KOLROKE-318067 format. One record per residue (C-alpha): residue number from 1; residue in one letter; x, y, z. Coordinates in Angstrom, 3 decimals. Example, Ala and Ser with C-alpha at 12.3 -4.5 7.8 and 13.67 -1.06 7.14 Angstrom:
% KOLROKE-318067
balum 1 | torpa a | east 12.300 | north -4.500 | up 7.800
balum 2 | torpa s | east 13.670 | north -1.060 | up 7.140
% end
This chain:
% KOLROKE-318067
balum 1 | torpa x | east 88.611 | north 131.064 | up 85.834
balum 2 | torpa x | east 89.758 | north 128.409 | up 83.433
balum 3 | torpa x | east 88.830 | north 124.997 | up 83.341
balum 4 | torpa x | east 91.650 | north 123.684 | up 85.300
balum 5 | torpa x | east 91.421 | north 125.837 | up 88.208
balum 6 | torpa x | east 87.996 | north 124.327 | up 88.614
balum 7 | torpa x | east 89.385 | north 120.925 | up 88.486
balum 8 | torpa x | east 91.672 | north 121.918 | up 91.066
balum 9 | torpa x | east 88.994 | north 123.537 | up 93.459
balum 10 | torpa x | east 86.793 | north 120.371 | up 93.185
balum 11 | torpa x | east 89.456 | north 117.998 | up 93.893
balum 12 | torpa x | east 90.560 | north 120.250 | up 97.123
balum 13 | torpa x | east 86.870 | north 120.254 | up 98.360
balum 14 | torpa x | east 86.656 | north 116.181 | up 97.698
balum 15 | torpa x | east 89.763 | north 115.903 | up 99.645
balum 16 | torpa x | east 88.801 | north 117.914 | up 102.543
balum 17 | torpa x | east 85.482 | north 116.333 | up 102.550
balum 18 | torpa x | east 86.810 | north 112.914 | up 103.264
balum 19 | torpa x | east 88.961 | north 114.258 | up 105.793
balum 20 | torpa x | east 86.098 | north 116.184 | up 107.602
balum 21 | torpa x | east 83.497 | north 113.101 | up 107.342
balum 22 | torpa x | east 82.167 | north 111.373 | up 110.375
balum 23 | torpa x | east 82.616 | north 107.929 | up 108.872
balum 24 | torpa x | east 86.212 | north 106.965 | up 107.616
balum 25 | torpa x | east 86.355 | north 104.314 | up 105.194
balum 26 | torpa x | east 89.932 | north 102.714 | up 106.213
balum 27 | torpa x | east 90.480 | north 101.546 | up 102.294
balum 28 | torpa x | east 89.889 | north 105.026 | up 100.848
balum 29 | torpa x | east 93.407 | north 106.458 | up 102.858
balum 30 | torpa x | east 95.908 | north 105.063 | up 100.251
balum 31 | torpa x | east 93.698 | north 106.778 | up 97.313
balum 32 | torpa x | east 93.084 | north 109.978 | up 99.246
balum 33 | torpa x | east 97.261 | north 110.264 | up 99.403
balum 34 | torpa x | east 97.417 | north 109.803 | up 95.651
balum 35 | torpa x | east 94.468 | north 112.179 | up 95.287
balum 36 | torpa x | east 96.416 | north 114.639 | up 97.596
balum 37 | torpa x | east 99.846 | north 114.455 | up 95.578
balum 38 | torpa x | east 97.634 | north 114.899 | up 92.356
balum 39 | torpa x | east 96.067 | north 117.652 | up 93.353
balum 40 | torpa x | east 99.249 | north 119.935 | up 94.606
balum 41 | torpa x | east 100.792 | north 118.698 | up 91.239
balum 42 | torpa x | east 97.798 | north 120.135 | up 89.511
balum 43 | torpa x | east 98.181 | north 123.510 | up 91.943
balum 44 | torpa x | east 101.868 | north 123.807 | up 91.503
balum 45 | torpa x | east 101.028 | north 123.956 | up 87.328
balum 46 | torpa x | east 98.258 | north 126.941 | up 88.293
balum 47 | torpa x | east 99.884 | north 129.125 | up 91.128
balum 48 | torpa x | east 103.202 | north 130.949 | up 91.071
balum 49 | torpa x | east 105.933 | north 129.349 | up 93.559
balum 50 | torpa x | east 105.383 | north 132.010 | up 96.015
balum 51 | torpa x | east 102.217 | north 130.735 | up 96.811
balum 52 | torpa x | east 103.525 | north 127.366 | up 98.206
balum 53 | torpa x | east 104.623 | north 127.893 | up 101.885
balum 54 | torpa x | east 104.289 | north 125.405 | up 104.680
balum 55 | torpa x | east 100.944 | north 125.813 | up 105.377
balum 56 | torpa x | east 100.177 | north 124.081 | up 101.737
balum 57 | torpa x | east 102.619 | north 121.610 | up 102.540
balum 58 | torpa x | east 100.282 | north 120.413 | up 105.391
balum 59 | torpa x | east 97.554 | north 119.415 | up 103.276
balum 60 | torpa x | east 100.046 | north 116.084 | up 103.106
balum 61 | torpa x | east 100.149 | north 115.373 | up 106.608
balum 62 | torpa x | east 96.281 | north 115.846 | up 107.308
balum 63 | torpa x | east 95.575 | north 112.169 | up 105.617
balum 64 | torpa x | east 98.259 | north 111.097 | up 108.065
balum 65 | torpa x | east 96.801 | north 112.366 | up 110.994
balum 66 | torpa x | east 94.270 | north 110.370 | up 110.263
balum 67 | torpa x | east 95.945 | north 107.191 | up 111.571
balum 68 | torpa x | east 97.601 | north 108.825 | up 114.508
balum 69 | torpa x | east 94.862 | north 111.174 | up 115.683
balum 70 | torpa x | east 91.479 | north 109.241 | up 114.470
balum 71 | torpa x | east 88.721 | north 111.588 | up 112.659
balum 72 | torpa x | east 88.690 | north 115.286 | up 112.273
balum 73 | torpa x | east 85.699 | north 116.458 | up 113.599
balum 74 | torpa x | east 86.560 | north 115.378 | up 117.262
balum 75 | torpa x | east 89.708 | north 117.533 | up 117.135
balum 76 | torpa x | east 87.836 | north 120.618 | up 116.153
balum 77 | torpa x | east 87.841 | north 123.932 | up 118.471
balum 78 | torpa x | east 84.986 | north 125.658 | up 116.894
balum 79 | torpa x | east 82.607 | north 124.655 | up 120.128
balum 80 | torpa x | east 85.381 | north 125.692 | up 122.264
balum 81 | torpa x | east 86.572 | north 129.160 | up 120.642
balum 82 | torpa x | east 82.565 | north 130.297 | up 120.356
balum 83 | torpa x | east 82.220 | north 129.238 | up 124.145
balum 84 | torpa x | east 85.218 | north 131.616 | up 125.122
balum 85 | torpa x | east 84.123 | north 134.429 | up 123.047
balum 86 | torpa x | east 80.576 | north 134.198 | up 125.032
balum 87 | torpa x | east 82.229 | north 134.241 | up 128.210
balum 88 | torpa x | east 84.626 | north 136.772 | up 127.360
balum 89 | torpa x | east 81.127 | north 139.262 | up 126.987
balum 90 | torpa x | east 81.154 | north 138.486 | up 130.745
balum 91 | torpa x | east 84.221 | north 139.790 | up 131.772
balum 92 | torpa x | east 84.231 | north 143.965 | up 132.440
balum 93 | torpa x | east 87.797 | north 144.106 | up 134.126
balum 94 | torpa x | east 90.265 | north 143.059 | up 131.536
balum 95 | torpa x | east 93.325 | north 143.179 | up 134.082
% end
């Protein structure tokens, strides 16, 4: 792994750590938007164009969703999916 790839991975981890934090600093949103744009530009230098689909583009909208929907950890579905997995084990008749 070269130095540029490591920097991009570190930038992505910082972005997702800020997005998934339990407490959001309102003054940090502007710099977070800038960091997402810079990180995506760095990623475009490393990855081929076929890598970029709609899922990579959605990273830009995660910061905007913080304004509309609130914190990310309140919208996670992991606990609901885990409960569904547990409840599916009790079902014998799949019809």
